[in-house]
C-alpha positions in Angstrom: 0.0 0.0 0.1 1.4 3.2 -0.9 -0.2 5.4 2.1 1.1 3.1 4.7 4.5 2.9 6.6 6.5 -0.5 5.9 6.4 -3.0 8.6 8.8 -2.9 11.0 10.5 -5.6 13.4 8.2 -7.0 15.9 9.2 -6.0 19.6 8.5 -8.5 22.1 6.4 -7.3 25.4 8.1 -6.5 28.8 7.5 -9.5 31.2 6.4 -8.3 34.5 7.4 -9.8 37.7 6.0 -7.9 40.7 2.4 -6.7 41.4 1.9 -3.0 41.3 5.1 -2.2 39.8 3.7 -1.5 36.3 0.3 0.4 36.5 -2.1 2.0 34.3 -4.5 5.1 35.3 -7.3 6.7 33.8 -10.3 9.1 34.7 -14.0 8.5 34.1 -15.5 12.0 34.5 -18.7 14.1 34.3 -20.9 11.6 36.6 -23.8 13.4 38.5 -22.4 14.8 41.8 -22.7 12.7 44.9 -23.9 14.0 48.4 -20.1 14.4 49.1 -19.2 16.0 46.0 -17.6 13.3 44.1 -18.3 13.4 40.3 -15.3 11.6 38.9 -13.7 8.1 39.0 -9.7 7.5 39.2 -9.3 4.0 37.9 -5.9 2.6 38.7 -5.1 -1.0 37.2 -2.1 -3.5 38.0 -0.9 -4.7 34.4 0.3 -7.9 35.8 -2.8 -9.3 38.0 -5.5 -6.9 36.1 -6.5 -5.9 39.9 -8.1 -2.6 40.0 -8.7 0.3 42.4 -11.7 2.8 41.8 -11.4 5.9 43.6 -14.2 8.6 44.1 -12.8 12.2 43.1 -13.9 15.4 42.5 -13.1 16.7 39.0 -11.7 20.1 40.4 -9.3 18.4 42.7 -5.7 19.7 42.4 -2.9 17.6 40.6 -0.6 18.2 43.9 -3.4 16.9 46.0 -3.7 13.7 43.7 0.2 13.5 43.9 
C-alpha cells in the first residue's frame, strides 16, 4: 500500500514480575455529583494481575493533592 509505513520488526512485550510495579491509570468524568461532591472515578489497574482500584474524586481536585 502506498499510504502506509513499511512494516517494522516486532518488539517483544516486557515480562512483568512484581505486582503493582507497572500500572495504568485513567479518569472517568462527568458523573452526577454525589452527596459528598464526587463526580469522577480514578481507575488504577495493575497490569500484571489486572487488579483495579476505583477511587471517587472531585473533578476540580488539584494535581498536587492527587500526587
